[in-house]
N, C-alpha and C positions, 0 to 999 in steps of 0.2 A: 611357629611351631612351637606346643608349650609343653613339657616335660612333667613326666610322673616320677613320680620318687619312685619305683619299683623300677624302673629304666635305670639299668647302671650307667655310668661316667661310659666306661667302655664303649657301651653299646653306643650311645649319643655320637661318642667320635668318630666312630667307623660310619654311623650315621650321618655325619654331618662330611664325611671324606677327610678326615682327621686321624693322622697317624695316633694311636694310642701311647703317648708315652706318660710316664710317672708323674710327670711337672704336669701335665695337665689333667691327667685322671686326680690328681690331689688338689688341683685348684677347684677344677667341675665339683668334688662330690663336698668340700666345705661350700659350694655356693649353693649345691643343691640343700644342705642340710641351713644354711643360713643366710635366706635372701635379704637384698639391699646388703649384703658387709662392702664395705671401701677394701682398697687393695691391703691398707692396715689390719680390717682385719681379717682378712685372709693369711695373711704373713703371720699373725698374732695365729692364729688357730693351726696353721701349719705348723707353726714351732712348739706349741703344745703337743701336738699329735709327733714331735721328732724329726720333722723334715724340715730340712732350712733351702730357702730360696733366696736369692740378691734380689733385690730390688725392680734390675734390671731383668732377669729372668721372668721375675713375677711382670712385670710390665708385657713382657715376649707372647708370656701364655696367657694371657686377659684377651690382650688384644688379636690373636688368633684365634682365642674362644668368640669374643664379641663378632669380630670377621664373616668368622663361620654360620654365624647367628646361632649359636647357643647359649650364648649371653645378650643381654640386652646393657647398656650403661645407663646413667640418670645420672644429674647432680642437681640435685635441689640448693637452691642460693642459698651461697655461703656455707656448704656443704662441699666434702669429700666427694669425688665418683663413686657411685655406688655399681654393685652389680647384680642382675638374678638371672633365674633360665628361662623368667614367662616371657616369654618373645612371642612378637608377629600378633599379639590379640588386642593390641591396641585399648591393655588398661590404663588407669590413671594413677598419680600416689595422694596419699593426704601424709603430710609431714606434722609431729608434733613440736614445737618452739620450745619447747622444756628440756626434753632428753632426745629430740632427734629420732625418733624411734619411725622408721617410713612403711606404711600400712598402704597396701593395696588398692584400688578402687574400682568397681567396674564399669564399664564405657556404657553409657544412659543409653545411647539411640542408637543399641547394636553394633554392625562392623565400624570398622577405622575407613577412613577419618568419622568418628561419631563424632563431630562438633565441626564445623565450617565455617570461614571466612564471614562474616557482617556483609562484609562489600568484595566485589570481584578484585582479588589482587593481583591478576594479571596474569596467575599461573593458571594454564590448562588442565593440570593436572594435581589434586592435593591428597596426598595420601595419609595422613597423620597428624594427630592433636595430640598433644602431652600438656597435661594438666596438672598442675602439681597445688593442692590444697593445704593450709598452715594454720593449724587449730593448738588447741593440748588435748594431749589423752587424758584419760579419766585419772588415772594416776598422778598427772601434775596439775591436772585441773583438783584433785583434791577432793571427788566427788566420787561414787560407783559407774559404773559402767550404763550407757544406755541400755 
């Protein structure tokens, strides 16, 4: 399920069968506005908005939202777990080695899994491939965007 910005956090929560609590709405709103946010990023944005939440409460909310399919968690090597609302479409990610910016990369060959193992791994069902490319964004590379 991919989410559209016009859809409210409350509608998303109810659509996923979750109670629409203030902490869940607050966290979901942050991630809707800041894809690829870490739990630290989310906590910081909540604090700046005057909402405090314990680490454990934040972890519980993130687990609830991820378990309900509203969030996808990714963890590029050497990075904190990051959360996004773009779920279920099998897209991949590109990470800047300099600043850590993460951007979405479309699946090159259609529906998930858009890549399959080169040899038979003995799994009758392969439903997802997660690819992370690494490079330097235009700013970190010191050159204009292509």
